[in-house]
N, C-alpha and C positions, 0 to 999 in steps of 0.2 A: 338773756339767750339760754336756750336749753335744746338738747337733742331729743327728738321724739323717740328715736331708737338709738341706744348707746352704740357708738362705733366700736367695731371689734378690736381696733388698735388700743382702746382704753382697757379692754379686758386682758389684752396681752401685756400691757405695761403695768397695770395695777392688779397684780395677782393676789394681793392680800384681801381683796374685796370679792364678795359674791355677787356676780352679775346675773347669773341664771342658774338653773338647776338641771343639768343634763340627765337624761334618762330615756328609756325606751317607751315608757307609758305616755299617754296623751294627758299630761298634767300641766296645769297653769297655776301660778302662785300669785294670788291677789294680795296686795298690801294697801293699807290705808294710813296716811300720815296725819299728824297734828291733833288727833282726838285725845280723849273722847269728847264729843260735842253733844250737848244736851238734846238738840233737835235731830241732828244728822245721824248719830250713832244708832239710835233705835230703828230708824228707817233702813239704814244699811243692813242691820242684823236681820230684819224681816225679809228684805230682798234676798239676802244670802240663803236664808232658811227655805224660801220658796224653791230655790234651785238646788238645794242640798249641797251648797258650796261652803267650803271653809276658807278662811283668810287669815292674814296676820296683821294686827293693828300696831303700828309704831306710834306709841302715844307719848305725850309730853307729861312730865311729872306734875307740873303745875295744874294741868287739867285732870289728871288722875286723882289728885287730892280733892278737887272740887266734886268729882263724880265717881266715888268708889263703887256705887251701884252699877254703873256702866261697865267698869272693869270686870266686876263679877259677872255681869250679863254676857260680856264677850267670852270670858273663860268658860262659863257654864254651858255655852252653846258649842264648845269644842274648837274655838278659834285660838290662834296664837297671839301672844303679846310680845312686842319688842320695845326697846328703849329708844326714844328719839330725843333724849336729853330732858333736863328739867324745864329749861326756859328757852329752848330753841336758839341756842347760841351758834353763831357762825365760827367754825373751827379756824378759818383763816384769820379771823380778827381777835383770836384769844391765845393766850399763852398756854403751854401744855398743862400746867398745874390747874389753872382756873377752869379750863375746858373739862379736864378729867373729873374735877370735883363736881361739876354740873351733871355729868353723866352718872357718877356714883350716887349723887343725891337722888336722881330719878330711880336708880336701880334698887335703892333701899325700899322703895315703894313697890316696885314691880317684880324684882327677883327674876330676871330673864337673862338668857345667854345671847340674845340678839340685840344688835345696835345698828341703827341707821343714822348717820350724821345729818343734822339739818343742812339744807342746801347742797348736800352731797360733798361737803368740803371738810377735809382733814389735812393736817400737816404730816410730814413724815414721822415726827416725834410722837404726835398724837396716835397715829396709826400703829406704830411700834408698841406703844404702851397698851392701847385698847385691845389689840389682837391677842394679847396674853390671856384675856378673860372673855372676850366676846367674839362672836361671828359677825363680821362687818358686812352688812347686807345693803347692797346698792340695788340696781334695777336694770332690766332689759329695755323696758318701754315706759315712757312718761308721756301720755297723750296730751298733757297740758290742760287738765280740767280747771286749773287755777288761772288760765290765760283768758282774760276778758276780751281779748282781740279775736278769739275764735268762737264759732257757733257751737252749740251742743252737738249738732249733726257732724261737724268736722271732728270734734273730740271722739265721737263714736267711731267714725271712719278710721281715724288714726289708730285707735285701740285695736280694731279688728284687723286692719292691714298688717300691722307689725307684730302681732302675737303669734307664737308657735309653741310647740311643746317645750316645756322647761322655762318658759318666759316668766320673769318676775315683773309684774306691772304695778305701777304706783298711782293711786288716787289720793285725794286729799279731803279731810273732814274739816273744812273751814268755810267761812261765809263766801269767800271769793270763788271757791270751787264748787259750792253746793249745787247750783243749778245744772252745770255741765255733768257733774259726777252722778247725780241722781237720775239724770236722763240716760246717761251712757251705761251705767252698771247693769240694769235689768236686761237691756237689749244685748249687751256684750255676753252676759250669762246665757241668755236664750240662744244666741248664735252658736257659741262654742259647746253648749250642752247638746245641741242638736247634732253636732259633729262628733259626739262621743268623748269629749274632753271632761276631765274631772278637775276640781278646784281644791287645792290642798294648802294647809298652813306650812310655813317654812320650818323644817326640823330644827329643834333646839340643839341637838347634838351633832 
C-alpha cells in the first residue's frame, strides 16, 4: 500500500522530514530513487536535458560503486545526488547501529547532505541520529511507477493531477518501474514546462 499524494496529517506529525519545498515560484522537485541504472539513467538524463530540467537522484551505494561514470554524469549535468542507503535496507527491520552504518557506508562514496530512507521507513531513534547530519527528504507525490497493477497512462495522470508548486515527486530507476517512468517523465515535463514551471534539484543546505 502507498499514498499517491502524501496526506497532510503526515506532514504535520512528522516535521523532521521534508515533504515539499514551499515557495512563491512555480518550481517542481523531481527525484529518482534506486539508481544509478546502466540503461535507465542515461535515458533519464537525456530526457531531463531536453526540457532543461534539473533533478535529484537518490542513489544506492552498491549501484554507485558499479557505475561511477553515471554518478559523474549526473553531477556534471548539474543534478543533485542524495543518499538512499548502501543496500536498500528497511529501517523498520534494522537496529539503529546497523542501519546508520549502511547509510554512512553509502555517504563515504557520495558525500551528500540529503538522505531518503528506502521504503520511507525510519524509527524514532534512526530519525534522531540521522537528522544531526542529513536533510531527511521524503515526497509529496508518488505516482506508483513501480506498481505493475497500473497502466503507464494512469501513472502519468496521477503525476499531473497531484503535482503543484513545491511538489517533491518520486520516480524509480529500476526494472519494475522502467516502462511507466520512461513513458511518464517526458510527458510530465512537457505538460508543466508549458505551464511555466521549472524543475530544480533539492538544495543541499
